[in-house]
Each structure stands twice: as structure tokens, then as C-alpha cells.
MARBA-3410 file (N, C-alpha, C, O; in Angstrom, 1 decimal):
217
25.1,-6.4,-37.4,25.2,-6.1,-36.0,24.1,-6.9,-35.2,24.4,-7.5,-34.2 ~ 22.9,-7.0,-35.9,21.9,-7.7,-35.3,22.1,-9.2,-35.3,21.8,-9.9,-34.3 ~ 22.8,-9.7,-36.4,23.2,-11.1,-36.4,24.2,-11.5,-35.4,24.1,-12.6,-34.8 ~ 25.2,-10.6,-35.1,26.2,-10.9,-34.1,25.5,-10.9,-32.7,25.9,-11.8,-31.9 ~ 24.6,-10.0,-32.4,23.9,-10.1,-31.1,23.1,-11.4,-31.0,23.2,-12.0,-29.9
22.4,-11.8,-32.0,21.7,-13.1,-31.9,22.6,-14.3,-31.7,22.3,-15.2,-30.9 ~ 23.8,-14.2,-32.4,24.7,-15.3,-32.2,25.3,-15.3,-30.8,25.5,-16.4,-30.2 ~ 25.5,-14.1,-30.2,26.1,-14.0,-28.9,25.1,-14.6,-27.8,25.5,-15.2,-26.9 ~ 23.8,-14.3,-28.1,22.8,-14.8,-27.2,22.7,-16.3,-27.1,22.2,-16.9,-26.2 ~ 23.1,-17.0,-28.2,23.0,-18.4,-28.3,24.3,-19.1,-28.1,24.4,-20.3,-28.5
25.3,-18.4,-27.6,26.6,-19.1,-27.3,26.4,-20.2,-26.3,25.6,-20.0,-25.4 ~ 27.2,-21.3,-26.4,27.1,-22.4,-25.3,27.5,-21.8,-24.0,28.4,-21.1,-23.8 ~ 26.7,-22.2,-23.0,27.0,-21.8,-21.6,26.4,-20.5,-21.2,26.4,-20.2,-20.0 ~ 25.8,-19.8,-22.1,25.2,-18.5,-21.8,23.8,-18.7,-21.4,23.0,-19.4,-22.2 ~ 23.4,-18.1,-20.3,22.0,-18.3,-19.8,21.3,-17.0,-19.8,21.8,-16.0,-19.4
20.1,-17.0,-20.4,19.3,-15.8,-20.4,18.7,-15.6,-19.0,18.3,-16.6,-18.3 ~ 18.5,-14.3,-18.6,17.8,-14.1,-17.3,16.3,-14.5,-17.4,15.7,-14.4,-18.4 ~ 15.9,-15.1,-16.3,14.5,-15.6,-16.2,13.6,-14.5,-15.9,13.6,-13.9,-14.8 ~ 12.7,-14.1,-16.8,11.8,-13.0,-16.6,10.6,-13.3,-15.7,9.8,-12.4,-15.3 ~ 10.4,-14.6,-15.4,9.2,-15.0,-14.6,9.3,-14.6,-13.2,10.5,-14.3,-12.7
8.2,-14.5,-12.4,8.3,-14.1,-11.0,9.2,-15.0,-10.2,9.8,-14.6,-9.2 ~ 9.2,-16.3,-10.6,10.0,-17.3,-9.8,11.5,-17.0,-10.0,12.3,-17.4,-9.1 ~ 11.9,-16.4,-11.1,13.3,-16.1,-11.3,13.8,-14.8,-10.6,15.0,-14.6,-10.6 ~ 12.9,-14.0,-10.1,13.2,-12.8,-9.4,13.3,-13.1,-7.9,12.4,-13.8,-7.4 ~ 14.3,-12.6,-7.2,14.4,-12.8,-5.8,14.4,-11.5,-5.1,14.8,-10.4,-5.6
13.9,-11.5,-3.9,13.8,-10.3,-3.1,14.4,-10.5,-1.8,14.3,-11.6,-1.2 ~ 15.0,-9.5,-1.2,15.6,-9.6,0.1,14.7,-9.1,1.2,14.2,-7.9,1.1 ~ 14.3,-9.9,2.1,13.5,-9.5,3.2,14.2,-9.7,4.5,14.9,-10.7,4.7 ~ 14.1,-8.8,5.4,14.8,-8.9,6.7,13.9,-9.5,7.8,12.7,-9.2,7.8 ~ 14.4,-10.4,8.6,13.5,-11.0,9.7,13.1,-10.0,10.7,13.8,-9.0,10.9
12.0,-10.2,11.2,11.4,-9.2,12.2,10.7,-10.0,13.3,10.2,-11.1,13.1 ~ 10.7,-9.4,14.5,10.0,-10.1,15.6,8.5,-10.2,15.4,7.8,-11.0,16.0 ~ 8.0,-9.3,14.4,6.6,-9.4,14.1,6.3,-10.3,13.0,5.1,-10.4,12.6 ~ 7.3,-11.0,12.4,7.0,-11.9,11.3,5.9,-12.9,11.6,5.8,-13.3,12.7 ~ 5.1,-13.2,10.5,4.0,-14.0,10.7,4.3,-15.5,10.5,3.4,-16.3,10.8
5.4,-15.8,9.9,5.8,-17.2,9.7,5.3,-17.6,8.3,5.5,-18.8,8.0 ~ 4.8,-16.8,7.5,4.5,-17.1,6.1,4.5,-15.9,5.3,4.4,-14.8,5.8 ~ 4.6,-16.1,4.0,4.6,-14.9,3.0,3.1,-14.7,2.6,2.6,-15.5,1.8 ~ 2.6,-13.6,3.1,1.2,-13.3,2.7,0.9,-13.0,1.3,-0.2,-13.0,0.8 ~ 2.0,-12.8,0.5,1.9,-12.5,-0.9,1.9,-13.8,-1.7,1.6,-13.8,-2.9
2.1,-15.0,-1.1,2.2,-16.3,-1.8,0.9,-17.1,-1.4,0.9,-17.6,-0.3 ~ -0.1,-17.1,-2.2,-1.3,-17.9,-1.9,-1.1,-19.4,-1.8,-1.9,-20.1,-1.2 ~ 0.0,-19.9,-2.3,0.3,-21.3,-2.3,0.8,-21.8,-0.9,0.8,-23.0,-0.6 ~ 1.4,-20.8,-0.2,2.0,-21.2,1.1,1.0,-21.3,2.2,0.2,-20.4,2.3 ~ 1.0,-22.3,3.0,0.1,-22.5,4.0,0.2,-21.5,5.2,1.4,-21.3,5.6
-0.8,-20.8,5.6,-0.7,-19.9,6.7,-0.3,-20.6,8.0,-0.5,-21.8,8.2 ~ 0.1,-19.8,9.0,0.6,-20.3,10.3,-0.4,-20.2,11.4,0.0,-20.2,12.5 ~ -1.7,-20.2,11.1,-2.7,-20.0,12.1,-2.6,-21.0,13.2,-2.7,-20.6,14.4 ~ -2.5,-22.3,13.0,-2.5,-23.2,14.1,-1.4,-23.0,15.1,-1.6,-23.1,16.3 ~ -0.2,-22.7,14.6,0.9,-22.4,15.5,0.7,-21.1,16.3,1.0,-21.0,17.4
0.1,-20.1,15.7,-0.2,-18.8,16.4,-1.2,-19.1,17.5,-1.1,-18.5,18.5 ~ -2.2,-19.9,17.2,-3.3,-20.2,18.2,-2.6,-20.9,19.3,-3.0,-20.7,20.5 ~ -1.8,-21.9,19.0,-1.1,-22.6,20.1,-0.2,-21.7,21.0,-0.2,-21.8,22.2 ~ 0.4,-20.7,20.3,1.3,-19.7,21.0,0.4,-18.9,22.0,0.7,-18.7,23.1 ~ -0.8,-18.4,21.4,-1.7,-17.7,22.2,-2.2,-18.5,23.5,-2.2,-18.0,24.6
-2.6,-19.7,23.2,-3.1,-20.6,24.3,-2.0,-20.8,25.3,-2.2,-20.8,26.5 ~ -0.7,-21.1,24.9,0.3,-21.4,25.8,0.6,-20.1,26.7,0.8,-20.3,27.9 ~ 0.6,-19.0,26.1,0.9,-17.8,26.9,-0.3,-17.5,27.9,0.0,-17.2,29.1 ~ -1.5,-17.7,27.4,-2.6,-17.4,28.3,-2.6,-18.4,29.5,-2.9,-18.0,30.6 ~ -2.4,-19.7,29.2,-2.3,-20.7,30.3,-1.2,-20.4,31.3,-1.3,-20.6,32.5
-0.1,-19.9,30.8,1.1,-19.6,31.6,0.7,-18.5,32.6,1.0,-18.5,33.8 ~ 0.1,-17.4,32.0,-0.2,-16.3,32.8,-1.3,-16.7,33.9,-1.2,-16.3,35.0 ~ -2.2,-17.5,33.4,-3.3,-17.9,34.4,-2.7,-18.7,35.5,-3.1,-18.6,36.7 ~ -1.7,-19.6,35.2,-1.1,-20.4,36.2,-0.3,-19.6,37.2,-0.4,-19.7,38.4 ~ 0.5,-18.6,36.7,1.3,-17.7,37.6,0.4,-16.9,38.4,0.6,-16.7,39.6
-0.7,-16.4,37.9,-1.7,-15.6,38.6,-2.3,-16.4,39.7,-2.4,-15.9,40.9 ~ -2.7,-17.6,39.4,-3.4,-18.4,40.4,-2.4,-18.8,41.6,-2.8,-18.7,42.7 ~ -1.2,-19.2,41.2,-0.2,-19.6,42.3,0.1,-18.4,43.1,0.2,-18.5,44.4 ~ 0.4,-17.3,42.5,0.8,-16.1,43.4,-0.4,-15.6,44.3,-0.1,-15.1,45.4 ~ -1.6,-15.7,43.8,-2.7,-15.3,44.6,-2.9,-16.3,45.8,-3.2,-15.9,46.9
-2.7,-17.6,45.6,-2.8,-18.6,46.7,-1.7,-18.3,47.7,-2.0,-18.3,48.9 ~ -0.5,-18.0,47.3,0.6,-17.7,48.2,0.3,-16.4,48.9,0.5,-16.3,50.1 ~ -0.2,-15.4,48.2,-0.5,-14.1,48.9,-1.5,-14.2,49.9,-1.4,-13.7,51.0 ~ -2.6,-15.0,49.7,-3.7,-15.2,50.7,-3.1,-15.9,51.9,-3.5,-15.6,53.0 ~ -2.3,-16.9,51.6,-1.7,-17.7,52.7,-0.7,-16.9,53.6,-0.7,-17.1,54.8
0.1,-16.1,53.0,1.2,-15.5,53.7,0.9,-14.1,54.1,1.6,-13.6,55.0 ~ 0.0,-13.4,53.5,-0.2,-11.9,53.7,-1.5,-11.6,54.4,-1.7,-10.5,54.9 ~ -2.4,-12.6,54.6,-3.7,-12.3,55.2,-3.4,-11.8,56.7,-2.7,-12.4,57.4 ~ -4.1,-10.7,57.0,-4.1,-10.1,58.4,-2.6,-9.7,58.8,-2.3,-9.7,60.0 ~ -1.8,-9.4,57.8,-0.4,-8.9,58.2,-0.2,-7.5,57.7,-0.8,-7.0,56.7
0.8,-6.9,58.3,1.2,-5.5,57.9,1.9,-5.6,56.5,2.5,-6.7,56.2 ~ 1.8,-4.5,55.7,2.5,-4.5,54.4,4.0,-4.9,54.6,4.7,-4.4,55.5 ~ 4.5,-5.7,53.7,5.9,-6.2,53.7,6.7,-5.5,52.7,6.5,-5.7,51.5 ~ 7.6,-4.6,53.1,8.4,-3.9,52.2,9.6,-4.8,51.6,10.2,-5.5,52.4 ~ 9.8,-4.7,50.3,11.0,-5.3,49.7,11.6,-4.3,48.7,11.0,-3.3,48.4
12.9,-4.6,48.4,13.6,-3.7,47.5,13.7,-2.3,48.1,13.5,-1.3,47.4 ~ 14.0,-2.2,49.4,14.1,-0.9,50.1,12.9,-0.1,50.0,13.0,1.2,49.9 ~ 11.7,-0.7,50.0,10.5,0.1,50.0,10.0,0.4,48.6,9.0,1.1,48.5 ~ 10.7,0.0,47.6,10.2,0.2,46.2,8.9,-0.5,46.0,8.1,-0.1,45.2 ~ 8.8,-1.7,46.6,7.6,-2.6,46.4,7.1,-3.0,47.8,8.0,-3.3,48.7
5.8,-3.0,48.0,5.2,-3.5,49.2,4.3,-4.7,48.9,3.5,-4.5,47.9 ~ 4.4,-5.8,49.6,3.5,-6.9,49.4,2.4,-6.7,50.5,2.7,-6.7,51.7 ~ 1.2,-6.6,50.0,0.1,-6.3,50.9,-1.2,-6.9,50.3,-1.5,-6.6,49.2 ~ -1.9,-7.7,51.1,-3.1,-8.3,50.6,-4.3,-7.3,50.6,-4.6,-6.7,51.6 ~ -4.9,-7.2,49.4,-6.1,-6.3,49.3,-7.1,-7.0,48.4,-6.8,-7.5,47.4
-8.3,-7.0,48.9,-9.4,-7.7,48.1,-10.2,-6.5,47.5,-10.9,-5.7,48.1 ~ -10.2,-6.5,46.2,-10.7,-5.4,45.4,-12.0,-5.8,44.8,-12.1,-6.6,43.9 ~ -13.1,-5.1,45.2,-14.4,-5.4,44.6,-14.7,-4.6,43.3,-15.7,-4.9,42.6 ~ -13.8,-3.7,43.0,-14.0,-2.9,41.8,-12.9,-3.0,40.7,-12.3,-4.1,40.7 ~ -12.8,-2.0,39.9,-11.8,-2.0,38.9,-10.5,-1.3,39.4,-10.4,-1.0,40.6
-9.6,-1.1,38.5,-8.3,-0.4,38.9,-8.6,1.0,39.3,-9.6,1.6,38.9 ~ -7.8,1.5,40.2,-7.9,2.9,40.7,-9.1,3.1,41.6,-9.6,4.2,41.8 ~ -9.7,1.9,42.0,-10.9,2.0,42.9,-12.2,2.4,42.3,-13.1,2.7,43.0 ~ -12.2,2.3,41.0,-13.4,2.7,40.3,-14.4,1.5,40.2,-14.1,0.4,40.3 ~ -15.7,1.9,40.1,-16.8,0.9,39.9,-16.8,-0.1,41.0,-17.0,-1.3,40.8
-16.6,0.3,42.3,-16.6,-0.6,43.4,-18.0,-1.3,43.6,-18.1,-2.3,44.2 ~ -19.1,-0.6,43.2,-20.4,-1.2,43.4,-20.9,-1.9,42.2,-22.1,-2.2,42.2 ~ -20.1,-2.1,41.2,-20.6,-2.7,39.9,-19.7,-4.0,39.6,-19.3,-4.1,38.4 ~ -19.5,-4.8,40.6,-18.7,-6.0,40.4,-19.3,-6.9,39.3,-18.5,-7.4,38.5 ~ -20.6,-7.0,39.3,-21.2,-7.9,38.3,-21.0,-7.4,36.9,-20.8,-8.2,36.0
-21.0,-6.1,36.7,-20.8,-5.5,35.4,-19.3,-5.8,34.9,-19.1,-6.1,33.8 ~ -18.4,-5.6,35.8,-17.0,-5.9,35.5,-16.8,-7.4,35.1,-16.0,-7.7,34.2 ~ -17.5,-8.3,35.8,-17.5,-9.7,35.4,-18.0,-9.9,34.0,-17.3,-10.7,33.3 ~ -19.1,-9.3,33.7,-19.6,-9.5,32.3,-18.7,-8.9,31.3,-18.6,-9.5,30.2 ~ -18.0,-7.8,31.6,-17.1,-7.2,30.6,-15.9,-8.2,30.4,-15.5,-8.3,29.3
-15.4,-8.8,31.5,-14.3,-9.7,31.4,-14.7,-10.9,30.6,-13.9,-11.4,29.7 ~ -16.0,-11.4,30.7,-16.5,-12.5,29.9,-16.5,-12.1,28.4,-16.1,-12.9,27.6 ~ -16.9,-10.9,28.2,-17.0,-10.4,26.8,-15.6,-10.3,26.2,-15.4,-10.6,25.0 ~ -14.6,-9.9,27.0,-13.2,-9.8,26.5,-12.7,-11.2,26.1,-12.1,-11.4,25.0 ~ -13.0,-12.2,27.0,-12.5,-13.6,26.7,-13.2,-14.1,25.5,-12.5,-14.7,24.6
-14.5,-13.9,25.3,-15.2,-14.4,24.1,-14.6,-13.7,22.9,-14.4,-14.4,21.8 ~ -14.4,-12.4,22.9,-13.9,-11.7,21.7,-12.5,-12.2,21.3,-12.3,-12.4,20.1 ~ -11.6,-12.5,22.3,-10.3,-13.0,21.9,-10.4,-14.4,21.3,-9.7,-14.7,20.4 ~ -11.2,-15.2,21.9,-11.4,-16.6,21.4,-11.9,-16.5,19.9,-11.4,-17.3,19.1 ~ -12.8,-15.7,19.7,-13.4,-15.5,18.3,-12.3,-15.0,17.4,-12.3,-15.4,16.2
-11.5,-14.0,17.8,-10.5,-13.4,17.0,-9.4,-14.4,16.6,-8.8,-14.3,15.6 ~ -9.2,-15.5,17.4,-8.2,-16.5,17.2,-8.4,-17.2,15.8,-7.4,-17.7,15.3 ~ -9.6,-17.2,15.3,-9.9,-17.8,14.0,-9.2,-17.1,12.9,-9.0,-17.7,11.8 ~ -8.8,-15.8,13.0,-8.2,-15.1,11.9,-6.7,-14.8,12.3,-6.1,-14.0,11.6 ~ -6.2,-15.4,13.3,-4.9,-15.1,13.8,-3.8,-15.6,12.9,-3.7,-16.8,12.7
-2.9,-14.7,12.4,-1.7,-15.2,11.7,-0.4,-14.5,12.2,0.7,-14.9,11.7 ~ -0.5,-13.6,13.1,0.6,-12.8,13.5,1.1,-13.2,14.9,0.4,-13.5,15.8 ~ 2.5,-13.4,14.9,3.1,-13.8,16.2,2.9,-12.7,17.2,2.6,-13.0,18.4 ~ 3.1,-11.4,16.9,2.9,-10.3,17.8,1.6,-10.3,18.4,1.4,-10.1,19.6 ~ 0.5,-10.4,17.5,-0.8,-10.5,18.0,-1.1,-11.7,18.9,-1.8,-11.6,19.9
-0.5,-12.8,18.6,-0.7,-14.0,19.4,-0.1,-13.7,20.9,-0.8,-14.1,21.8 ~ 1.0,-13.1,20.9,1.6,-12.8,22.3,0.7,-11.8,23.0,0.4,-12.0,24.2 ~ 0.4,-10.7,22.4,-0.4,-9.7,23.0,-1.8,-10.2,23.5,-2.2,-10.0,24.6 ~ -2.5,-11.0,22.6,-3.8,-11.5,23.0,-3.7,-12.6,24.0,-4.6,-12.7,24.9 ~ -2.6,-13.3,24.0,-2.4,-14.3,25.0,-2.2,-13.7,26.4,-2.7,-14.2,27.4
-1.5,-12.6,26.5,-1.3,-11.9,27.8,-2.6,-11.4,28.3,-3.0,-11.5,29.4 ~ -3.4,-10.7,27.4,-4.7,-10.2,27.8,-5.6,-11.3,28.2,-6.3,-11.2,29.2 ~ -5.7,-12.4,27.4,-6.6,-13.4,27.7,-6.3,-14.1,29.1,-7.1,-14.3,29.9 ~ -5.0,-14.4,29.3,-4.6,-15.0,30.6,-4.9,-14.1,31.8,-5.4,-14.6,32.8 ~ -4.6,-12.8,31.6,-5.0,-11.9,32.7,-6.5,-11.8,33.0,-6.9,-11.7,34.1
-7.2,-11.7,31.9,-8.7,-11.6,32.0,-9.2,-12.9,32.7,-10.1,-12.8,33.5 ~ -8.7,-14.0,32.3,-9.2,-15.3,32.9,-8.8,-15.3,34.4,-9.6,-15.8,35.2 ~ -7.6,-14.8,34.7,-7.2,-14.8,36.1,-8.1,-14.0,37.0,-8.5,-14.5,38.1 ~ -8.4,-12.8,36.6,-9.3,-12.0,37.4,-10.7,-12.4,37.4,-11.5,-12.3,38.3 ~ -11.1,-13.0,36.2,-12.5,-13.5,36.1,-12.7,-14.7,37.1,-13.8,-14.8,37.6
-11.7,-15.5,37.3,-11.8,-16.6,38.3,-12.1,-16.1,39.6,-12.9,-16.6,40.4 ~ -11.5,-14.9,40.0,-11.8,-14.3,41.3,-13.2,-13.8,41.4,-13.9,-14.0,42.3 ~ -13.6,-13.2,40.3,-15.0,-12.6,40.2,-16.0,-13.7,40.3,-17.1,-13.6,40.9 ~ -15.7,-14.9,39.8,-16.7,-16.0,39.8,-16.7,-16.8,41.1,-17.8,-17.3,41.5 ~ -15.5,-17.0,41.7,-15.5,-18.0,42.7,-15.1,-17.5,44.1,-15.2,-18.3,45.1
-14.7,-16.3,44.2,-14.3,-15.8,45.6,-15.4,-15.1,46.2,-16.5,-14.8,45.7 ~ -15.2,-14.8,47.5,-16.2,-14.1,48.3,-16.5,-12.7,47.7,-15.6,-12.0,47.2 ~ -17.8,-12.3,47.7,-18.9,-12.8,48.4,-19.8,-13.7,47.6,-20.9,-14.2,48.1 ~ -19.5,-14.0,46.3,-20.3,-15.0,45.5,-20.1,-14.8,44.0,-19.3,-14.0,43.6 ~ -20.8,-15.7,43.3,-20.6,-15.7,41.8,-21.0,-14.3,41.2,-22.0,-13.7,41.6
-20.2,-13.9,40.3,-20.3,-12.6,39.6,-20.0,-11.4,40.5,-19.9,-10.3,40.1 ~ -19.8,-11.6,41.8,-19.6,-10.5,42.8,-18.3,-10.7,43.6,-18.0,-10.0,44.5 ~ -17.5,-11.7,43.2,-16.2,-12.0,43.9,-15.2,-10.8,43.9,-15.1,-10.1,42.9 ~ -14.5,-10.7,44.9,-13.4,-9.7,45.0,-12.1,-10.2,44.5,-11.7,-11.3,44.9 ~ -11.4,-9.4,43.7,-10.1,-9.8,43.1,-9.0,-9.6,44.2,-9.0,-8.7,44.9
-8.1,-10.6,44.2,-7.0,-10.6,45.2,-5.9,-9.8,44.5,-5.3,-10.2,43.5 ~ -5.5,-8.7,45.1,-4.4,-7.9,44.7,-3.3,-7.9,45.9,-3.7,-8.1,47.0 ~ -2.1,-7.8,45.5,-1.0,-7.9,46.6,0.3,-7.1,46.3,1.2,-7.3,47.1 ~ 0.4,-6.4,45.3,1.6,-5.6,45.0,1.3,-4.1,45.0,0.4,-3.6,44.2 ~ 1.9,-3.4,45.9,1.8,-1.9,45.9,3.1,-1.3,45.7,4.1,-1.6,46.4
3.2,-0.3,44.8,4.5,0.3,44.4,4.7,1.6,45.2,3.8,2.4,45.4 ~ 6.0,1.7,45.7,6.5,2.9,46.3,5.9,3.3,47.7,6.6,4.0,48.5 ~ 4.7,2.7,48.0,4.1,3.0,49.3,3.1,2.0,49.6,2.5,1.4,48.6 ~ 2.8,1.7,50.8,1.7,0.7,51.1,0.3,1.3,50.9,0.2,2.5,50.6 ~ -0.7,0.4,50.8,-2.1,0.8,50.7,-2.4,1.5,49.4,-3.5,2.1,49.2
-1.5,1.3,48.4,-1.8,1.9,47.1,-1.9,3.4,47.0,-2.6,3.9,46.2 ~ -1.2,4.0,47.9,-1.2,5.5,48.0,-0.6,6.2,46.8,-1.0,7.2,46.4 ~ 0.4,5.5,46.2,1.1,6.1,45.0,0.6,5.4,43.7,0.3,6.1,42.7 ~ 0.4,4.1,43.7,-0.1,3.4,42.6,-1.0,2.3,43.0,-0.7,1.7,44.1 ~ -2.1,2.1,42.4,-3.1,1.1,42.8,-2.5,-0.3,43.0,-1.6,-0.7,42.2
-2.9,-1.0,44.0,-2.4,-2.3,44.3,-2.9,-3.2,43.2,-4.1,-3.1,42.7 ~ -2.0,-4.1,42.7,-2.3,-4.9,41.5,-1.8,-6.4,41.7,-1.3,-6.7,42.8 ~ -2.0,-7.2,40.7,-1.6,-8.6,40.8,-1.0,-9.0,39.4,-0.8,-8.2,38.6 ~ -0.6,-10.3,39.3,0.0,-10.7,38.1,-0.9,-10.6,36.9,-0.4,-10.3,35.8 ~ -2.2,-10.9,37.1,-3.1,-10.8,36.0,-3.2,-9.3,35.4,-3.2,-9.1,34.2
-3.2,-8.4,36.3,-3.3,-7.0,35.9,-2.0,-6.6,35.1,-2.1,-5.9,34.1 ~ -0.9,-7.1,35.6,0.4,-6.8,34.9,0.4,-7.4,33.4,0.8,-6.7,32.5 ~ -0.2,-8.6,33.3,-0.2,-9.2,32.0,-1.2,-8.4,31.1,-0.9,-8.3,29.9 ~ -2.3,-8.0,31.6,-3.2,-7.2,30.8,-2.6,-5.9,30.3,-2.8,-5.5,29.2 ~ -1.9,-5.3,31.2,-1.2,-4.0,30.8,-0.1,-4.2,29.8,-0.1,-3.5,28.8
0.7,-5.3,30.0,1.7,-5.5,29.0,1.1,-5.9,27.6,1.6,-5.4,26.6 ~ 0.0,-6.7,27.6,-0.6,-7.0,26.4,-1.2,-5.8,25.7,-1.2,-5.7,24.5 ~ -1.8,-4.9,26.5,-2.4,-3.7,26.0,-1.3,-2.8,25.3,-1.6,-2.3,24.3 ~ -0.2,-2.7,26.0,0.9,-1.9,25.4,1.4,-2.5,24.1,1.6,-1.8,23.1 ~ 1.5,-3.8,24.0,1.9,-4.5,22.8,0.9,-4.3,21.7,1.3,-4.1,20.5
-0.4,-4.3,22.0,-1.4,-4.1,21.0,-1.3,-2.7,20.4,-1.5,-2.5,19.2 ~ -1.0,-1.7,21.3,-0.8,-0.3,20.8,0.4,-0.3,19.9,0.3,0.4,18.8 ~ 1.5,-0.9,20.2,2.7,-0.9,19.4,2.4,-1.6,18.0,2.8,-1.1,17.0 ~ 1.7,-2.7,18.1,1.3,-3.4,16.8,0.5,-2.4,15.9,0.7,-2.4,14.7 ~ -0.5,-1.7,16.5,-1.3,-0.8,15.8,-0.5,0.3,15.2,-0.7,0.7,14.0
0.5,0.9,16.0,1.3,2.0,15.5,2.2,1.5,14.3,2.5,2.3,13.4 ~ 2.7,0.3,14.3,3.5,-0.3,13.3,2.7,-0.9,12.1,3.2,-1.4,11.2 ~ 1.4,-0.8,12.2,0.5,-1.2,11.1,0.4,-2.7,11.0,0.0,-3.2,9.9 ~ 0.6,-3.5,12.1,0.5,-4.9,12.0,-0.9,-5.3,12.3,-1.5,-4.9,13.2 ~ -1.4,-6.2,11.4,-2.8,-6.6,11.5,-2.9,-8.0,12.1,-1.9,-8.8,12.1
-4.1,-8.4,12.6,-4.3,-9.7,13.2,-4.0,-10.8,12.2,-3.5,-11.9,12.6 ~ -4.3,-10.6,10.9,-4.1,-11.7,9.9,-2.7,-11.7,9.3,-2.5,-12.4,8.4 ~ -1.8,-11.0,9.9,-0.4,-11.0,9.5,0.0,-10.0,8.4,1.1,-9.9,8.1 ~ -1.0,-9.2,7.9,-0.7,-8.2,6.9,-0.2,-7.0,7.6,-0.3,-6.8,8.8 ~ 0.2,-6.0,6.8,0.7,-4.8,7.3,0.2,-3.6,6.5,0.3,-3.7,5.2
-0.2,-2.5,7.1,-0.6,-1.3,6.4,0.6,-0.7,5.6,1.7,-0.7,6.1 ~ 0.3,-0.3,4.4,1.3,0.4,3.7,2.4,-0.5,3.1,3.5,0.0,2.8 ~ 2.1,-1.8,3.0,3.2,-2.7,2.6,3.6,-2.4,1.2,4.8,-2.4,0.9 ~ 2.7,-2.1,0.3,3.0,-1.8,-1.1,3.9,-0.5,-1.2,4.9,-0.5,-1.9 ~ 3.6,0.5,-0.3,4.4,1.7,-0.4,5.8,1.4,0.2,6.7,2.0,-0.3
5.9,0.6,1.2,7.2,0.3,1.8,8.1,-0.4,0.8,9.3,-0.2,0.8 ~ 7.5,-1.3,0.0,8.3,-2.0,-1.0,8.6,-1.1,-2.2,9.3,-1.6,-3.1
END
């Protein structure tokens, strides 16, 4: 019986299964959070340069949109009554904000400026370990928003580190009575923050790894 088995294994055209890791295949599903490389394969080059470029592109886009919309808002809304659009769902109204959101820290503009500088520096330093597409998008949104408002703090009236941020969108009612008046930079920061929370909930790390990967597999 043993001789017959040995003979069968050596029949022409019969191939033995490859026990090596290269001979085994695994099925992986694509995901929006995919990092662009297999973190289990040390031979495959990580995608950090592409992720950094994605972060930079998003940050520059947000900064450009924020700058253009603020220029238009100052030109078109200065000294004018709130302009309702979408049947009063949104009001366009120019507000120069010396503090943070919700009217907080109005007398500490210089401190808010230093915090914004710290955020920008922290994101730039974190880019050195960036491998995740989701993190690149989230950090790009936050970085672009922080740079947009930081530009106001640095260069607008009444002076460097004390500049007032230009806000121009009020929801549901004028004068920020229902929701604080905000701008494009604020929106980008909020979206980026929400995305960062989702990444944390799903266990996605900055370097492209994921919590509990071994258990999931």
C-alpha cells in the first residue's frame, strides 16, 4: 500500500502542493483605508512618499479655497447685512473673530496662534512615519485648515500673532445665534478631526498597521 502511494505521488503530470509561504495565497478585500503596501512583507517598498504628497496636495487645496473665499467675503460682505441663502438655512455674514470657536478665548489670540503653530509642526513631523491613505487625508484637512486660520492670525488686523480670523458662514440664523460663524478652514479642521476619530475607532495607525490584525485573520 505504501509502495502504491509513493508511485502515485510520482506519476507524470502530478504536482505536489507547495508548502512554502510563497505557495500559499490569501484573499484580501480592498478598503478605502488601504495603505498601498503589504505591511507583512518587509521586501515591499512602503508608500510613504505618495502619502506625503497626498497630504500636501489636500493641505494646499484647503489653504487655497480658504484664502480665496476669505478674499471674496471681505470684498462682498464688508459693512453689509447678513445675506440669506437656501431659504435662510445659511447666512453669509462677515465676522472678524479674535478668539476661538464659540467665542472662547477672545483675549488670548496670541496663545491660539502659538497652538496653531504647534499643530502645524506636529503634523509635519508626523509625516515622516506616514503610510496610511486615511491618515494622509485627515492630516491634510487639519493642516490646511490650521494654515488658513494661522495666516489670519499672523497677517490680519490688528497685528502679528493677534490677527482676527475672517468668518463668514452662519447656519440657521444670522450673527451665529444658532451655530458659531465659521469659514472653510474651520470646516476642513472639523472634517479632518472626525476622520481621525473614525480611524482610531477602526484601529488604523499612522504607519499603516491596524490594531488586532492577527486576531482578525
